[in-house]
mmCIF file of the C-alpha atoms, coordinates in Angstrom:
data_MODEL
# 
_entry.id   MODEL 
# 
loop_
_atom_site.group_PDB 
_atom_site.id 
_atom_site.type_symbol 
_atom_site.label_atom_id 
_atom_site.label_alt_id 
_atom_site.label_comp_id 
_atom_site.label_asym_id 
_atom_site.label_entity_id 
_atom_site.label_seq_id 
_atom_site.pdbx_PDB_ins_code 
_atom_site.Cartn_x 
_atom_site.Cartn_y 
_atom_site.Cartn_z 
_atom_site.occupancy 
_atom_site.B_iso_or_equiv 
_atom_site.pdbx_formal_charge 
_atom_site.auth_seq_id 
_atom_site.auth_comp_id 
_atom_site.auth_asym_id 
_atom_site.auth_atom_id 
_atom_site.pdbx_PDB_model_num 
ATOM 1   C CA . MET A 1 1   ? -0.103  0.005   0.131  1.00 0.00 ? 1   MET A CA 1 
ATOM 2   C CA . GLU A 1 2   ? 1.554   3.428   -1.069 1.00 0.00 ? 2   GLU A CA 1 
ATOM 3   C CA . LEU A 1 3   ? 0.179   7.097   -0.652 1.00 0.00 ? 3   LEU A CA 1 
ATOM 4   C CA . SER A 1 4   ? 1.526   10.065  -0.692 1.00 0.00 ? 4   SER A CA 1 
ATOM 5   C CA . ASP A 1 5   ? 0.564   13.800  0.222  1.00 0.00 ? 5   ASP A CA 1 
ATOM 6   C CA . SER A 1 6   ? 1.734   17.330  1.321  1.00 0.00 ? 6   SER A CA 1 
ATOM 7   C CA . ARG A 1 7   ? 1.142   20.140  3.627  1.00 0.00 ? 7   ARG A CA 1 
ATOM 8   C CA . VAL A 1 8   ? 2.572   23.583  4.275  1.00 0.00 ? 8   VAL A CA 1 
ATOM 9   C CA . ILE A 1 9   ? 3.417   24.105  7.747  1.00 0.00 ? 9   ILE A CA 1 
ATOM 10  C CA . LYS A 1 10  ? 4.238   27.720  8.981  1.00 0.00 ? 10  LYS A CA 1 
ATOM 11  C CA . ALA A 1 11  ? 7.793   27.253  10.377 1.00 0.00 ? 11  ALA A CA 1 
ATOM 12  C CA . THR A 1 12  ? 11.138  27.251  8.819  1.00 0.00 ? 12  THR A CA 1 
ATOM 13  C CA . PRO A 1 13  ? 12.627  23.830  7.064  1.00 0.00 ? 13  PRO A CA 1 
ATOM 14  C CA . GLN A 1 14  ? 15.170  23.827  10.112 1.00 0.00 ? 14  GLN A CA 1 
ATOM 15  C CA . THR A 1 15  ? 12.341  24.087  12.577 1.00 0.00 ? 15  THR A CA 1 
ATOM 16  C CA . VAL A 1 16  ? 10.563  21.436  11.047 1.00 0.00 ? 16  VAL A CA 1 
ATOM 17  C CA . TRP A 1 17  ? 13.468  18.862  10.502 1.00 0.00 ? 17  TRP A CA 1 
ATOM 18  C CA . ASN A 1 18  ? 14.474  19.436  14.170 1.00 0.00 ? 18  ASN A CA 1 
ATOM 19  C CA . GLY A 1 19  ? 10.889  18.383  15.064 1.00 0.00 ? 19  GLY A CA 1 
ATOM 20  C CA . LEU A 1 20  ? 11.024  15.223  12.640 1.00 0.00 ? 20  LEU A CA 1 
ATOM 21  C CA . LEU A 1 21  ? 14.337  14.276  14.621 1.00 0.00 ? 21  LEU A CA 1 
ATOM 22  C CA . ASP A 1 22  ? 13.003  14.859  18.040 1.00 0.00 ? 22  ASP A CA 1 
ATOM 23  C CA . ALA A 1 23  ? 11.669  11.806  20.332 1.00 0.00 ? 23  ALA A CA 1 
ATOM 24  C CA . ASP A 1 24  ? 9.374   14.050  22.408 1.00 0.00 ? 24  ASP A CA 1 
ATOM 25  C CA . VAL A 1 25  ? 7.720   15.642  19.095 1.00 0.00 ? 25  VAL A CA 1 
ATOM 26  C CA . LEU A 1 26  ? 7.386   12.431  17.439 1.00 0.00 ? 26  LEU A CA 1 
ATOM 27  C CA . LYS A 1 27  ? 5.727   10.702  20.679 1.00 0.00 ? 27  LYS A CA 1 
ATOM 28  C CA . ALA A 1 28  ? 3.250   13.352  20.743 1.00 0.00 ? 28  ALA A CA 1 
ATOM 29  C CA . CYS A 1 29  ? 2.617   12.974  17.011 1.00 0.00 ? 29  CYS A CA 1 
ATOM 30  C CA . VAL A 1 30  ? 2.065   9.147   16.557 1.00 0.00 ? 30  VAL A CA 1 
ATOM 31  C CA . PRO A 1 31  ? -1.311  8.062   16.902 1.00 0.00 ? 31  PRO A CA 1 
ATOM 32  C CA . GLY A 1 32  ? -1.581  5.267   20.195 1.00 0.00 ? 32  GLY A CA 1 
ATOM 33  C CA . CYS A 1 33  ? 2.302   5.828   20.840 1.00 0.00 ? 33  CYS A CA 1 
ATOM 34  C CA . THR A 1 34  ? 2.694   5.265   24.677 1.00 0.00 ? 34  THR A CA 1 
ATOM 35  C CA . GLU A 1 35  ? 6.341   5.460   24.705 1.00 0.00 ? 35  GLU A CA 1 
ATOM 36  C CA . MET A 1 36  ? 9.410   6.823   22.640 1.00 0.00 ? 36  MET A CA 1 
ATOM 37  C CA . SER A 1 37  ? 12.756  6.766   23.142 1.00 0.00 ? 37  SER A CA 1 
ATOM 38  C CA . GLY A 1 38  ? 16.255  6.901   21.545 1.00 0.00 ? 38  GLY A CA 1 
ATOM 39  C CA . SER A 1 39  ? 17.902  9.268   19.028 1.00 0.00 ? 39  SER A CA 1 
ATOM 40  C CA . PRO A 1 40  ? 18.173  10.016  15.080 1.00 0.00 ? 40  PRO A CA 1 
ATOM 41  C CA . GLU A 1 41  ? 21.432  8.362   15.152 1.00 0.00 ? 41  GLU A CA 1 
ATOM 42  C CA . GLU A 1 42  ? 20.827  5.008   17.157 1.00 0.00 ? 42  GLU A CA 1 
ATOM 43  C CA . GLY A 1 43  ? 17.017  4.927   16.044 1.00 0.00 ? 43  GLY A CA 1 
ATOM 44  C CA . PHE A 1 44  ? 14.279  4.922   18.099 1.00 0.00 ? 44  PHE A CA 1 
ATOM 45  C CA . GLU A 1 45  ? 12.211  1.988   20.266 1.00 0.00 ? 45  GLU A CA 1 
ATOM 46  C CA . ALA A 1 46  ? 8.226   3.088   20.180 1.00 0.00 ? 46  ALA A CA 1 
ATOM 47  C CA . THR A 1 47  ? 5.406   1.011   21.719 1.00 0.00 ? 47  THR A CA 1 
ATOM 48  C CA . VAL A 1 48  ? 2.120   2.125   20.142 1.00 0.00 ? 48  VAL A CA 1 
ATOM 49  C CA . VAL A 1 49  ? -1.521  0.691   20.840 1.00 0.00 ? 49  VAL A CA 1 
ATOM 50  C CA . GLN A 1 50  ? -3.745  0.552   17.796 1.00 0.00 ? 50  GLN A CA 1 
ATOM 51  C CA . LYS A 1 51  ? -6.909  -1.045  16.831 1.00 0.00 ? 51  LYS A CA 1 
ATOM 52  C CA . VAL A 1 52  ? -7.449  -1.975  13.358 1.00 0.00 ? 52  VAL A CA 1 
ATOM 53  C CA . GLY A 1 53  ? -10.977 -3.151  12.359 1.00 0.00 ? 53  GLY A CA 1 
ATOM 54  C CA . PRO A 1 54  ? -12.059 -5.698  15.351 1.00 0.00 ? 54  PRO A CA 1 
ATOM 55  C CA . VAL A 1 55  ? -7.737  -6.432  16.008 1.00 0.00 ? 55  VAL A CA 1 
ATOM 56  C CA . LYS A 1 56  ? -6.593  -4.201  18.796 1.00 0.00 ? 56  LYS A CA 1 
ATOM 57  C CA . ALA A 1 57  ? -2.819  -4.737  19.605 1.00 0.00 ? 57  ALA A CA 1 
ATOM 58  C CA . THR A 1 58  ? 0.423   -3.164  21.334 1.00 0.00 ? 58  THR A CA 1 
ATOM 59  C CA . PHE A 1 59  ? 3.030   -3.222  18.907 1.00 0.00 ? 59  PHE A CA 1 
ATOM 60  C CA . LYS A 1 60  ? 6.788   -2.823  19.977 1.00 0.00 ? 60  LYS A CA 1 
ATOM 61  C CA . GLY A 1 61  ? 9.106   -1.786  17.540 1.00 0.00 ? 61  GLY A CA 1 
ATOM 62  C CA . ALA A 1 62  ? 11.600  0.341   16.128 1.00 0.00 ? 62  ALA A CA 1 
ATOM 63  C CA . VAL A 1 63  ? 12.256  3.628   14.007 1.00 0.00 ? 63  VAL A CA 1 
ATOM 64  C CA . THR A 1 64  ? 15.065  4.428   11.938 1.00 0.00 ? 64  THR A CA 1 
ATOM 65  C CA . LEU A 1 65  ? 15.942  7.819   10.298 1.00 0.00 ? 65  LEU A CA 1 
ATOM 66  C CA . SER A 1 66  ? 18.153  7.314   6.906  1.00 0.00 ? 66  SER A CA 1 
ATOM 67  C CA . GLU A 1 67  ? 19.093  9.091   4.003  1.00 0.00 ? 67  GLU A CA 1 
ATOM 68  C CA . MET A 1 68  ? 19.369  12.205  5.950  1.00 0.00 ? 68  MET A CA 1 
ATOM 69  C CA . ASN A 1 69  ? 19.845  15.511  3.908  1.00 0.00 ? 69  ASN A CA 1 
ATOM 70  C CA . GLU A 1 70  ? 19.669  18.643  6.518  1.00 0.00 ? 70  GLU A CA 1 
ATOM 71  C CA . PRO A 1 71  ? 17.610  19.998  6.407  1.00 0.00 ? 71  PRO A CA 1 
ATOM 72  C CA . ASN A 1 72  ? 15.588  18.943  3.036  1.00 0.00 ? 72  ASN A CA 1 
ATOM 73  C CA . SER A 1 73  ? 14.691  15.044  3.453  1.00 0.00 ? 73  SER A CA 1 
ATOM 74  C CA . LEU A 1 74  ? 15.161  11.810  4.884  1.00 0.00 ? 74  LEU A CA 1 
ATOM 75  C CA . THR A 1 75  ? 13.486  8.651   5.356  1.00 0.00 ? 75  THR A CA 1 
ATOM 76  C CA . ILE A 1 76  ? 11.643  7.239   8.123  1.00 0.00 ? 76  ILE A CA 1 
ATOM 77  C CA . SER A 1 77  ? 11.407  3.629   8.484  1.00 0.00 ? 77  SER A CA 1 
ATOM 78  C CA . GLY A 1 78  ? 9.703   1.270   11.015 1.00 0.00 ? 78  GLY A CA 1 
ATOM 79  C CA . GLU A 1 79  ? 8.628   -2.299  12.014 1.00 0.00 ? 79  GLU A CA 1 
ATOM 80  C CA . GLY A 1 80  ? 6.616   -3.308  14.982 1.00 0.00 ? 80  GLY A CA 1 
ATOM 81  C CA . LYS A 1 81  ? 5.163   -6.487  16.343 1.00 0.00 ? 81  LYS A CA 1 
ATOM 82  C CA . GLY A 1 82  ? 2.169   -6.899  17.727 1.00 0.00 ? 82  GLY A CA 1 
ATOM 83  C CA . GLY A 1 83  ? 2.226   -10.591 18.836 1.00 0.00 ? 83  GLY A CA 1 
ATOM 84  C CA . ALA A 1 84  ? -0.861  -12.598 17.999 1.00 0.00 ? 84  ALA A CA 1 
ATOM 85  C CA . ALA A 1 85  ? -2.308  -9.809  15.908 1.00 0.00 ? 85  ALA A CA 1 
ATOM 86  C CA . GLY A 1 86  ? 0.988   -9.763  13.512 1.00 0.00 ? 86  GLY A CA 1 
ATOM 87  C CA . PHE A 1 87  ? 3.359   -7.102  12.264 1.00 0.00 ? 87  PHE A CA 1 
ATOM 88  C CA . ALA A 1 88  ? 3.165   -3.753  10.505 1.00 0.00 ? 88  ALA A CA 1 
ATOM 89  C CA . LYS A 1 89  ? 6.226   -2.440  8.878  1.00 0.00 ? 89  LYS A CA 1 
ATOM 90  C CA . GLY A 1 90  ? 6.542   0.470   6.707  1.00 0.00 ? 90  GLY A CA 1 
ATOM 91  C CA . GLY A 1 91  ? 8.306   3.767   5.863  1.00 0.00 ? 91  GLY A CA 1 
ATOM 92  C CA . ALA A 1 92  ? 8.011   7.264   4.631  1.00 0.00 ? 92  ALA A CA 1 
ATOM 93  C CA . ASP A 1 93  ? 10.405  9.504   2.215  1.00 0.00 ? 93  ASP A CA 1 
ATOM 94  C CA . VAL A 1 94  ? 9.960   12.847  3.449  1.00 0.00 ? 94  VAL A CA 1 
ATOM 95  C CA . GLU A 1 95  ? 11.035  16.073  1.827  1.00 0.00 ? 95  GLU A CA 1 
ATOM 96  C CA . LEU A 1 96  ? 10.908  19.832  2.887  1.00 0.00 ? 96  LEU A CA 1 
ATOM 97  C CA . LYS A 1 97  ? 11.218  22.754  0.593  1.00 0.00 ? 97  LYS A CA 1 
ATOM 98  C CA . GLU A 1 98  ? 10.840  26.309  1.846  1.00 0.00 ? 98  GLU A CA 1 
ATOM 99  C CA . VAL A 1 99  ? 7.830   28.336  0.500  1.00 0.00 ? 99  VAL A CA 1 
ATOM 100 C CA . PRO A 1 100 ? 6.155   31.821  1.185  1.00 0.00 ? 100 PRO A CA 1 
ATOM 101 C CA . GLU A 1 101 ? 4.099   30.363  3.799  1.00 0.00 ? 101 GLU A CA 1 
ATOM 102 C CA . GLY A 1 102 ? 6.678   28.555  5.405  1.00 0.00 ? 102 GLY A CA 1 
ATOM 103 C CA . THR A 1 103 ? 7.768   24.770  4.716  1.00 0.00 ? 103 THR A CA 1 
ATOM 104 C CA . GLU A 1 104 ? 5.965   22.332  2.473  1.00 0.00 ? 104 GLU A CA 1 
ATOM 105 C CA . LEU A 1 105 ? 6.398   18.945  3.763  1.00 0.00 ? 105 LEU A CA 1 
ATOM 106 C CA . THR A 1 106 ? 5.868   16.324  1.096  1.00 0.00 ? 106 THR A CA 1 
ATOM 107 C CA . TYR A 1 107 ? 5.630   12.568  2.286  1.00 0.00 ? 107 TYR A CA 1 
ATOM 108 C CA . LYS A 1 108 ? 5.094   9.238   0.535  1.00 0.00 ? 108 LYS A CA 1 
ATOM 109 C CA . VAL A 1 109 ? 4.352   6.206   2.652  1.00 0.00 ? 109 VAL A CA 1 
ATOM 110 C CA . GLU A 1 110 ? 4.604   2.800   2.147  1.00 0.00 ? 110 GLU A CA 1 
ATOM 111 C CA . ALA A 1 111 ? 3.159   -0.066  4.494  1.00 0.00 ? 111 ALA A CA 1 
ATOM 112 C CA . LYS A 1 112 ? 2.848   -3.643  4.661  1.00 0.00 ? 112 LYS A CA 1 
ATOM 113 C CA . VAL A 1 113 ? 1.254   -5.954  7.331  1.00 0.00 ? 113 VAL A CA 1 
ATOM 114 C CA . GLY A 1 114 ? 1.414   -9.639  7.893  1.00 0.00 ? 114 GLY A CA 1 
ATOM 115 C CA . GLY A 1 115 ? -0.433  -12.259 10.467 1.00 0.00 ? 115 GLY A CA 1 
ATOM 116 C CA . LYS A 1 116 ? -4.159  -11.661 11.460 1.00 0.00 ? 116 LYS A CA 1 
ATOM 117 C CA . LEU A 1 117 ? -3.636  -7.968  10.270 1.00 0.00 ? 117 LEU A CA 1 
ATOM 118 C CA . ALA A 1 118 ? -3.493  -9.150  6.908  1.00 0.00 ? 118 ALA A CA 1 
ATOM 119 C CA . GLN A 1 119 ? -6.360  -11.173 7.114  1.00 0.00 ? 119 GLN A CA 1 
ATOM 120 C CA . LEU A 1 120 ? -8.908  -7.924  7.492  1.00 0.00 ? 120 LEU A CA 1 
ATOM 121 C CA . GLY A 1 121 ? -8.393  -7.208  3.670  1.00 0.00 ? 121 GLY A CA 1 
ATOM 122 C CA . SER A 1 122 ? -6.845  -4.553  1.948  1.00 0.00 ? 122 SER A CA 1 
ATOM 123 C CA . ARG A 1 123 ? -9.720  -1.915  2.341  1.00 0.00 ? 123 ARG A CA 1 
ATOM 124 C CA . ILE A 1 124 ? -9.780  -2.244  5.861  1.00 0.00 ? 124 ILE A CA 1 
ATOM 125 C CA . ILE A 1 125 ? -6.070  -1.981  5.855  1.00 0.00 ? 125 ILE A CA 1 
ATOM 126 C CA . ASP A 1 126 ? -5.476  0.786   3.145  1.00 0.00 ? 126 ASP A CA 1 
ATOM 127 C CA . GLY A 1 127 ? -7.991  2.847   5.062  1.00 0.00 ? 127 GLY A CA 1 
ATOM 128 C CA . PHE A 1 128 ? -6.321  2.672   8.399  1.00 0.00 ? 128 PHE A CA 1 
ATOM 129 C CA . ALA A 1 129 ? -2.831  3.262   7.312  1.00 0.00 ? 129 ALA A CA 1 
ATOM 130 C CA . LYS A 1 130 ? -3.867  6.524   5.263  1.00 0.00 ? 130 LYS A CA 1 
ATOM 131 C CA . LYS A 1 131 ? -5.597  7.295   8.355  1.00 0.00 ? 131 LYS A CA 1 
ATOM 132 C CA . MET A 1 132 ? -2.528  6.895   10.515 1.00 0.00 ? 132 MET A CA 1 
ATOM 133 C CA . ALA A 1 133 ? -0.229  8.653   8.261  1.00 0.00 ? 133 ALA A CA 1 
ATOM 134 C CA . ASP A 1 134 ? -2.809  11.834  7.807  1.00 0.00 ? 134 ASP A CA 1 
ATOM 135 C CA . GLN A 1 135 ? -3.404  11.838  11.610 1.00 0.00 ? 135 GLN A CA 1 
ATOM 136 C CA . PHE A 1 136 ? 0.565   11.708  12.048 1.00 0.00 ? 136 PHE A CA 1 
ATOM 137 C CA . PHE A 1 137 ? 1.423   14.751  9.816  1.00 0.00 ? 137 PHE A CA 1 
ATOM 138 C CA . GLU A 1 138 ? -1.652  16.523  11.116 1.00 0.00 ? 138 GLU A CA 1 
ATOM 139 C CA . ASN A 1 139 ? -0.373  16.229  14.511 1.00 0.00 ? 139 ASN A CA 1 
ATOM 140 C CA . PHE A 1 140 ? 3.017   16.859  13.564 1.00 0.00 ? 140 PHE A CA 1 
ATOM 141 C CA . GLN A 1 141 ? 1.903   20.420  11.587 1.00 0.00 ? 141 GLN A CA 1 
ATOM 142 C CA . THR A 1 142 ? -0.035  20.985  15.011 1.00 0.00 ? 142 THR A CA 1 
ATOM 143 C CA . ALA A 1 143 ? 2.990   20.457  17.269 1.00 0.00 ? 143 ALA A CA 1 
ATOM 144 C CA . ILE A 1 144 ? 5.318   22.748  15.327 1.00 0.00 ? 144 ILE A CA 1 
ATOM 145 C CA . GLU A 1 145 ? 2.686   25.344  14.484 1.00 0.00 ? 145 GLU A CA 1 
ATOM 146 C CA . GLY A 1 146 ? 0.463   25.447  17.508 1.00 0.00 ? 146 GLY A CA 1 
ATOM 147 C CA . PRO A 1 147 ? -2.969  25.000  17.436 1.00 0.00 ? 147 PRO A CA 1 
ATOM 148 C CA . PRO A 1 148 ? -5.202  27.189  14.794 1.00 0.00 ? 148 PRO A CA 1 
ATOM 149 C CA . GLU A 1 149 ? -6.171  30.227  15.746 1.00 0.00 ? 149 GLU A CA 1 
ATOM 150 C CA . GLY A 1 150 ? -9.425  30.315  18.015 1.00 0.00 ? 150 GLY A CA 1 
ATOM 151 C CA . GLU A 1 151 ? -8.738  26.870  19.580 1.00 0.00 ? 151 GLU A CA 1 
ATOM 152 C CA . ALA A 1 152 ? -7.382  26.554  22.947 1.00 0.00 ? 152 ALA A CA 1 
ATOM 153 C CA . ASP A 1 153 ? -3.531  25.761  23.127 1.00 0.00 ? 153 ASP A CA 1 
ATOM 154 C CA . PRO A 1 154 ? -3.223  22.210  24.422 1.00 0.00 ? 154 PRO A CA 1 
ATOM 155 C CA . ALA A 1 155 ? 0.624   23.479  25.302 1.00 0.00 ? 155 ALA A CA 1 
ATOM 156 C CA . GLU A 1 156 ? -0.595  25.860  27.731 1.00 0.00 ? 156 GLU A CA 1 
ATOM 157 C CA . ASP A 1 157 ? -2.251  22.725  30.076 1.00 0.00 ? 157 ASP A CA 1 
ATOM 158 C CA . ALA A 1 158 ? 0.842   20.409  28.942 1.00 0.00 ? 158 ALA A CA 1 
ATOM 159 C CA . PRO A 1 159 ? 3.555   19.533  31.022 1.00 0.00 ? 159 PRO A CA 1 
ATOM 160 C CA . THR A 1 160 ? 6.482   21.474  31.169 1.00 0.00 ? 160 THR A CA 1 
ATOM 161 C CA . GLU A 1 161 ? 8.581   18.940  29.128 1.00 0.00 ? 161 GLU A CA 1 
ATOM 162 C CA . LYS A 1 162 ? 6.105   19.450  26.375 1.00 0.00 ? 162 LYS A CA 1 
ATOM 163 C CA . LYS A 1 163 ? 6.619   23.255  26.156 1.00 0.00 ? 163 LYS A CA 1 
ATOM 164 C CA . GLY A 1 164 ? 10.642  22.507  26.330 1.00 0.00 ? 164 GLY A CA 1 
ATOM 165 C CA . TRP A 1 165 ? 10.606  20.692  23.292 1.00 0.00 ? 165 TRP A CA 1 
ATOM 166 C CA . LEU A 1 166 ? 8.549   23.447  21.418 1.00 0.00 ? 166 LEU A CA 1 
ATOM 167 C CA . LYS A 1 167 ? 11.149  25.862  22.592 1.00 0.00 ? 167 LYS A CA 1 
ATOM 168 C CA . ARG A 1 168 ? 14.259  23.490  21.411 1.00 0.00 ? 168 ARG A CA 1 
ATOM 169 C CA . LEU A 1 169 ? 12.819  23.526  18.095 1.00 0.00 ? 169 LEU A CA 1 
ATOM 170 C CA . THR A 1 170 ? 12.135  27.027  17.663 1.00 0.00 ? 170 THR A CA 1 
ATOM 171 C CA . GLY A 1 171 ? 15.276  28.272  19.459 1.00 0.00 ? 171 GLY A CA 1 
ATOM 172 C CA . SER A 1 172 ? 13.078  30.570  21.421 1.00 0.00 ? 172 SER A CA 1 
# 
């Protein structure tokens, strides 16, 4: 299954790049992520709880970053095992391009599943994968830009550590 999309984020390419390499930002953006640790150089370990159709599973896996061309492009690859539910693996090629409004982030995602998950059928899996990718990049955009005007800022009620990563990304 493959999909691609793009979105404009109101931040510099360097700020967007920094966000893609930050474990705290990634944890906040990956739907269902309960744990994320590691570094861009050594890779990240993650635990994600998801329900796909009738199958709910906890996936433990690794995320690696490669083909890093700061601050223009990188490849994010991940693989998770969900016990009896099966496995999921995939990757995203991400490109960043400066535009007048900030940074255009373009992504191409490829995903594969096996085990019980694969038995659900491609329509359910494809729809779920698209929803996960869209949700991740929407969460990522909100994490970098802050909430849309007129909405409450979740960072106001967030623990200090979350505000800290936002400051680290923007350098302010």
